[in-house]
N, C-alpha and C positions, 0 to 999 in steps of 0.2 A: 100601652095603647097599640092596637093593631096598625100596621102600616096603612097609610092612605086615609086614616080618619083625621078629621079636623076638630079643633077645639071650639068650645062655645063659651059664652059669657056667664059669670057666676050670677045666680039669682036664687032666692030662697027655695024655689021649686025646680031649678034647673041645674045644669052643670056649671062648675066653677071655672070653666075653661078659657074664655077669651078676654078676661079683664086685661086692659091695656096697662103696661107698667107706667108708673108715674113719671112725669118729666124728669129727665136726668138719670133714669134708671138704666141707661145703656151701659154695657160693661166698659170699664176704663181702669187703668192701673194707677193713674195719677203720678206716673214716674216718667222722667226723661231718660233717654239712653245715656249711660255713663253717670247718672246721678240718681241712685236708687231711692233716696229719701226726700226727693222734691215733691211737695204736695201738689195735687191736681188743682190748678186754679181755673180750669176751663170748663168744669162740668159739675161733678157730683157735690151738691150742697145739702144733701139730706142729712137729717140727724142720724146718729148711729141706731142701728136696729136694736130692738129690745131682745133680751135673751130668749131663746127658744126652750120650751118645756117638752117633755116626752110626747104630749098630744100634738104640739106643733110639728115635731119631727115625724110623727106617724102620718100626719096630714101631708107633709111634703113627700114622704116616700110613696104614699098612695097616688098623689097627683103626678109624680114622676112616672109611675107605672101606667097611669090612665088619666091623662089631662082632661078627659071628658067625663070623668066620674061626677055623678050628681051630688049636690050638697047632702041630700038624704043618705046616699050610700056612703059618703065620707063620714057623716055623723054616726051611722050605724057601725062602721068598721072601727072607729076610734072611741066609740062609747060616750058620745056627748050629744046634746040636743042639736037639732038642725040649726037653730038660731046661733048656738055657740059655734058650730062648725062654720057657718056663714061668716060670722064676725071674725073668726080666726083667719079664714082664707082672705078676707078683705084686708085685715091688718098685715098679713104676710105680703100682700100685693103693695099696700101703701108704704110699708117699710122697705120695699125693694128687695125683700128676700125672694119673692117670686117675681121674676122680671117679665114674665109672659108665659103663654102656653103655645106650643107649636107641635106640628106633626113631625114625626121622625121619618125622614125620607130615605128610601133606598136610591142613592144617587145614580147607580148604574141603570136601574129600571126607569129612572126619570131622565135618561139621556145624557147623564154626566158620567161617562165611563172612565175618565182619567182623573185621578185624584193625586195630589202631591202636597207635601209639606215643603215650603220654600223658606229657607233660612236667609235672613238679610243682615248685612253689616251696614249700619247707617251712620251718617254724620252725627257727632255728639250734639245732644240737645235738640234733635230734630224729630223726636218721637211723635209729637202731636201732629206735625205736618205730614209725616209719613203715614201715620195711622189714618188720617183723613183721605189721603190719596189711595191707600190700599182698600179702604171701605168702598170706594167707588168702582173698584175692579169687578168685572163680571165673574161670578163663581167664587169670590172670596167668602169663606165660611167662618173663619176664626182667625183673630189676630192677637198675638201676645207679645209683650215686652219681656224678654228673658235675659238671664245671665249666661255667661259662657263665651265661646268664640264668636257667636253671632248675637245680634241685639234683638231681632224680631223673628218670630216664628209665625208663618202664614199658612193656613190650610186652604187649598183651592180645589174646586171641582170643575172640570171642563168636559166638553163632549168627547174629546179624543186627544191623542198625544200631539197632533198638529196644533190644536187650539191651546194646549198647555205650553208648547214651545213658544207660540206667538205671545201668550200672556207673560211668560217669564222673560224671554229675550227682547221683546219689543216694549211691552207696557211697563213691567216692573223695573227692568234695567234702565229705562229712560227717565225714571224719577231721579232728579238731580241729587237728592239726599241719600240715595242708595249707592253704597260704595262697592258692594259685591253680593252675590247670591250663591246659594247651593241648593239644589233641588233633590228631594227625596221622594221617589215614586211610591205610591201606596199600592201594594199588590192585593191586599185584602184588609177589610176593616170590620170590626165588631163593636157595636154600641154596648157599653156596660150598663146594665139596668140595676137600680137599687134593689136590695133584698126586700121582699114583701113583708 
């Protein structure tokens, strides 16, 4: 999808783009820091997704490239009827395979010229609390519970280095469950797109 385009809602005659993900479809690992096998008891209660066939995978690739593609064009590209394509897209949304449709933003052109990955060491078993606090931060783009020397990896976009410094040193380091941070500045980034 070209930068700056916005997605629209799936309909038999329109684009499959703005279907809201079902409740509970927000990303979450279901793990506590220091306890990788603890199930997530605070969110995702969906049944497991059905297996994807080659047509489903082709639809996903196409929508990743162009979230505004019409159902008709999806159907033509994957060689199924429009009704079949529409039903498959809706199933993928309902199953939580497609969590939503979004614009790919050039953060620098959008006034967010400083980006960084912030590694956080957190108090054991505080993942859910920390995740909730990080979600509320301005510019937080991606949060992941990870293994290794640090527990959490946070991607942030801020207007400039001063705002980044304020975010890390004042907002993030003031979270009681955060024991330490390390900030990795992003000099250049490239979105990887699926093969057509």
